[in-house]
C-alpha positions as CSV (number, residue, x, y, z in Angstrom):
1,X,-9.2,5.0,-19.3
2,X,-11.5,3.7,-16.6
3,X,-10.5,0.8,-14.9
4,X,-13.1,-1.6,-13.8
5,X,-12.8,-3.5,-10.4
6,X,-11.0,-6.9,-10.9
7,X,-11.4,-8.2,-7.4
8,X,-14.9,-7.0,-6.2
9,X,-16.9,-9.9,-5.0
10,X,-13.5,-11.7,-4.2
11,X,-11.4,-9.8,-1.8
12,X,-14.1,-7.4,-0.9
13,X,-18.0,-6.9,-1.2
14,X,-19.2,-5.7,-4.8
15,X,-22.5,-4.5,-3.6
16,X,-22.0,-0.9,-2.4
17,X,-24.3,-1.2,0.6
18,X,-22.6,-4.5,1.8
19,X,-19.1,-2.8,1.2
20,X,-20.0,0.2,3.1
21,X,-21.3,-1.8,6.0
22,X,-18.0,-3.7,6.1
23,X,-15.9,-0.7,5.9
24,X,-17.8,0.8,8.8
25,X,-16.9,-2.2,10.9
26,X,-13.3,-2.4,9.8
27,X,-12.5,1.4,10.1
28,X,-12.8,2.7,14.0
29,X,-14.3,6.0,14.4
30,X,-11.4,8.9,14.2
31,X,-11.3,12.7,14.8
32,X,-9.0,13.3,12.3
33,X,-5.9,11.3,12.6
34,X,-2.0,11.7,12.4
35,X,-0.4,13.9,9.6
36,X,1.6,11.1,8.0
37,X,4.2,10.8,5.2
38,X,3.1,7.2,4.8
39,X,1.3,4.0,5.9
40,X,2.1,0.5,5.1
41,X,-1.0,-1.7,5.0
42,X,-2.1,-5.2,4.0
43,X,-4.1,-6.4,0.9
44,X,-5.5,-9.6,1.4
45,X,-9.2,-10.4,1.4
46,X,-11.1,-7.8,3.9
47,X,-12.2,-11.0,6.2
48,X,-8.7,-11.8,7.0
49,X,-6.6,-8.4,6.8
50,X,-9.2,-5.8,6.6
51,X,-9.3,-5.0,10.3
52,X,-5.6,-4.3,10.4
53,X,-5.8,-2.1,7.1
54,X,-8.9,-0.2,8.6
55,X,-7.1,0.5,11.9
56,X,-4.3,1.9,9.8
57,X,-6.1,4.0,7.8
58,X,-8.1,5.6,10.6
59,X,-5.0,6.5,12.3
60,X,-3.8,8.8,9.6
61,X,-5.2,11.9,8.1
62,X,-6.2,11.1,4.2
63,X,-5.4,14.2,2.0
64,X,-6.8,14.9,-1.2
65,X,-4.0,13.0,-3.2
66,X,-2.9,9.5,-2.2
67,X,0.2,7.6,-3.9
68,X,-0.9,3.7,-3.7
69,X,2.4,1.6,-4.1
70,X,2.0,-2.1,-4.7
71,X,3.6,-5.1,-5.9
72,X,3.0,-6.7,-9.4
73,X,1.8,-10.1,-8.6
74,X,1.0,-10.9,-12.4
75,X,4.1,-10.0,-13.8
76,X,2.4,-8.0,-16.6
77,X,3.6,-4.9,-18.0
78,X,6.4,-2.5,-17.2
79,X,8.1,-3.3,-14.0
80,X,7.7,0.2,-12.7
81,X,4.3,1.1,-13.9
82,X,2.5,4.3,-13.4
83,X,-1.3,4.5,-14.1
84,X,-1.1,7.9,-15.6
85,X,-4.5,9.1,-16.9
86,X,-8.3,8.4,-16.1
87,X,-10.0,7.0,-13.1
88,X,-10.6,3.8,-11.1
89,X,-14.5,2.5,-10.5
90,X,-14.9,1.0,-7.3
91,X,-18.4,-0.3,-6.0
92,X,-18.6,2.9,-4.1
93,X,-18.0,5.3,-7.1
94,X,-15.4,6.5,-9.6
95,X,-12.1,7.8,-8.1
96,X,-9.9,10.2,-10.3
97,X,-6.3,9.6,-11.1
98,X,-4.2,12.5,-9.8
99,X,-2.9,13.3,-13.4
100,X,-0.7,16.2,-12.7
101,X,1.1,14.4,-9.9
102,X,1.4,11.3,-12.2
103,X,3.4,13.6,-14.8
104,X,5.4,15.0,-12.1
105,X,6.4,11.6,-10.9
106,X,7.2,10.5,-14.5
107,X,9.5,13.5,-14.8
108,X,11.2,12.9,-11.7
109,X,11.5,9.1,-12.0
110,X,13.3,8.0,-15.4
111,X,13.0,4.3,-14.3
112,X,9.1,4.4,-14.3
113,X,6.8,4.4,-17.3
114,X,3.3,5.1,-18.2
115,X,1.7,1.6,-18.2
116,X,-2.0,0.3,-17.9
117,X,-1.2,-3.4,-18.2
118,X,0.5,-3.7,-15.0
119,X,-2.5,-2.5,-13.4
120,X,-5.6,-4.2,-14.7
121,X,-5.7,-7.3,-12.4
122,X,-3.4,-6.1,-9.8
123,X,-5.5,-6.6,-6.4
124,X,-2.9,-5.1,-4.1
125,X,-3.6,-1.6,-5.5
126,X,-7.4,-2.0,-5.8
127,X,-8.3,-3.2,-2.4
128,X,-7.0,0.1,-0.7
129,X,-9.3,2.3,-2.7
130,X,-12.4,1.9,-0.8
131,X,-10.7,2.5,2.4
132,X,-9.5,5.8,0.8
133,X,-13.1,6.6,-0.4
134,X,-14.4,6.2,3.3
135,X,-11.7,8.3,4.8
136,X,-12.0,11.0,2.0
137,X,-14.6,11.0,-0.5
138,X,-12.9,13.5,-2.8
139,X,-9.7,11.5,-2.9
140,X,-7.6,11.4,-5.9
141,X,-5.4,8.3,-6.4
142,X,-2.1,7.7,-8.2
143,X,-1.5,3.9,-8.4
144,X,2.3,2.7,-9.0
145,X,3.0,-0.9,-9.4
146,X,6.3,-2.3,-8.7
147,X,7.7,-5.3,-10.3
148,X,11.3,-6.8,-10.2
149,X,13.4,-3.7,-9.8
150,X,16.9,-3.7,-8.1
151,X,17.7,-2.0,-5.0
152,X,19.7,0.9,-6.3
153,X,16.7,1.7,-8.7
154,X,14.2,1.4,-6.2
155,X,16.1,4.1,-3.9
156,X,16.3,6.2,-7.0
157,X,12.3,5.9,-7.3
158,X,11.9,6.9,-3.8
159,X,14.2,9.9,-4.2
160,X,12.2,10.9,-7.3
161,X,8.9,10.4,-5.9
162,X,9.8,12.5,-3.0
163,X,10.8,15.1,-5.3
164,X,7.6,14.9,-7.1
165,X,5.4,15.0,-4.1
166,X,7.3,18.3,-2.9
167,X,5.8,20.0,-5.8
168,X,2.1,19.5,-4.5
169,X,0.6,22.4,-2.5
170,X,-0.7,19.6,-0.1
171,X,1.4,16.8,0.6
172,X,-0.1,13.6,-0.9
173,X,0.1,10.3,1.3
174,X,2.0,7.3,0.5
175,X,0.4,4.1,0.8
176,X,2.6,0.8,0.6
177,X,0.6,-2.2,0.2
178,X,2.1,-5.6,1.4
179,X,1.3,-8.7,3.2
180,X,4.0,-10.4,5.2
181,X,5.1,-13.8,5.7
182,X,2.8,-16.4,3.4
183,X,1.9,-20.0,4.4
184,X,4.1,-20.6,7.3
185,X,3.1,-21.4,10.8
186,X,1.9,-18.6,12.9
187,X,5.0,-18.9,15.3
188,X,7.4,-18.9,12.4
189,X,5.4,-16.0,10.7
190,X,5.4,-13.8,13.6
191,X,9.2,-14.1,14.1
192,X,10.2,-13.4,10.4
193,X,7.7,-10.7,10.2
194,X,9.0,-8.9,13.3
195,X,12.6,-9.0,11.9
196,X,11.2,-7.3,8.8
197,X,9.0,-4.9,11.0
198,X,12.1,-4.0,12.9
199,X,14.0,-2.6,9.8
200,X,10.4,-0.7,8.9
201,X,10.1,0.7,12.4
202,X,13.9,1.8,12.1
203,X,13.1,3.6,9.0
204,X,15.7,1.6,7.1
205,X,14.8,0.6,3.5
206,X,18.0,-0.8,2.5
207,X,18.0,-3.0,5.8
208,X,14.4,-4.0,5.0
209,X,15.3,-5.2,1.5
210,X,18.5,-7.0,2.8
211,X,16.5,-8.9,5.9
212,X,13.9,-9.9,3.7
213,X,16.2,-11.3,1.1
214,X,18.6,-12.7,3.5
215,X,16.0,-14.3,5.9
216,X,13.6,-15.3,2.9
217,X,10.7,-13.8,4.1
218,X,8.0,-14.0,1.7
219,X,6.8,-10.3,2.2
220,X,5.2,-9.8,-1.2
221,X,5.2,-5.9,-1.2
222,X,8.7,-5.4,0.2
223,X,9.8,-3.5,-2.9
224,X,7.1,-1.2,-2.9
225,X,7.6,-0.7,1.0
226,X,11.4,0.2,0.2
227,X,10.3,2.8,-2.1
228,X,8.0,4.4,0.3
229,X,10.3,4.3,3.4
230,X,13.0,6.1,1.1
231,X,10.8,8.8,-0.2
232,X,9.3,9.3,3.3
233,X,12.8,9.6,4.6
234,X,13.4,12.3,1.8
235,X,10.4,14.1,2.9
236,X,11.5,14.5,6.6
237,X,9.9,11.5,8.2
238,X,11.6,10.7,11.7
239,X,9.4,8.0,13.1
240,X,7.2,4.9,12.3
241,X,4.8,3.1,14.7
242,X,3.3,-0.3,14.5
243,X,-0.7,-0.1,14.4
244,X,-1.4,-3.5,14.4
245,X,-0.4,-7.1,13.7
246,X,-2.3,-10.2,13.0
247,X,-2.4,-13.2,10.7
248,X,-5.0,-15.1,9.0
249,X,-5.2,-17.7,11.6
250,X,-6.6,-15.2,14.1
251,X,-9.8,-15.4,11.7
252,X,-9.8,-19.2,10.8
253,X,-8.5,-20.4,14.2
254,X,-5.8,-22.5,12.4
255,X,-2.2,-21.2,13.0
256,X,-0.6,-24.1,11.0
257,X,-0.3,-22.0,7.9
258,X,-1.0,-18.3,8.0
259,X,-0.4,-15.1,6.1
260,X,0.9,-12.3,8.3
261,X,-0.6,-8.8,8.3
262,X,0.9,-5.5,9.6
263,X,0.1,-1.8,9.7
264,X,2.4,0.9,10.2
265,X,2.3,4.9,10.3
266,X,5.3,7.1,9.0
267,X,5.5,10.5,10.2
């Protein structure tokens, strides 16, 4: 199945020339970038979070295969859904699914299932694809949509995902898609978000899960980020670096009620 864009013209420009121009402005020039296990990037409208995402993608080398992990905002479909076959269209062209990698992930992760419904309208995965196309035109993707899954299963998925990635001749990149605190003041958002980011930067998936839960931080992609961190540790990651932090108020000029955005590399 070929997935059509669900949020082109809403979260990012739908016309190829306008999208290309926007991405050229958002992604700094780079000479290659860090060989990373993973990144954590935001998924709001490009006008708000695109600069953070662009700086983060510019900081790393994008390989031939990329696993994109995002939250299930709509609640549709399987709660640990793999988009197994076909391709995704964006205004910049068609991106194939990494089907052999999808089969390896499904074999290594019993909690996951091939499911299209979870992906059809999920923006958190879609908005990352044009960035990847600009950074590597030949990229293939494996979208994973993570819903309400308990911590022990998230950790199992992370371990299985790492096992699957180790079967590939060239190591895929893990992209965890998340925004941070939603609709609180800029001051409160920064305080809460840096509590969560402390755990991300410590490569502590369990600590991140518990901090977000206990401090009631509205980090919508905490579950995919837990999976990414667990997989990255299993793949040998030893450090994480904060590339950028911002919030929507930096664009609107209104810090009374913001959404936070962070970009992190894991290597």
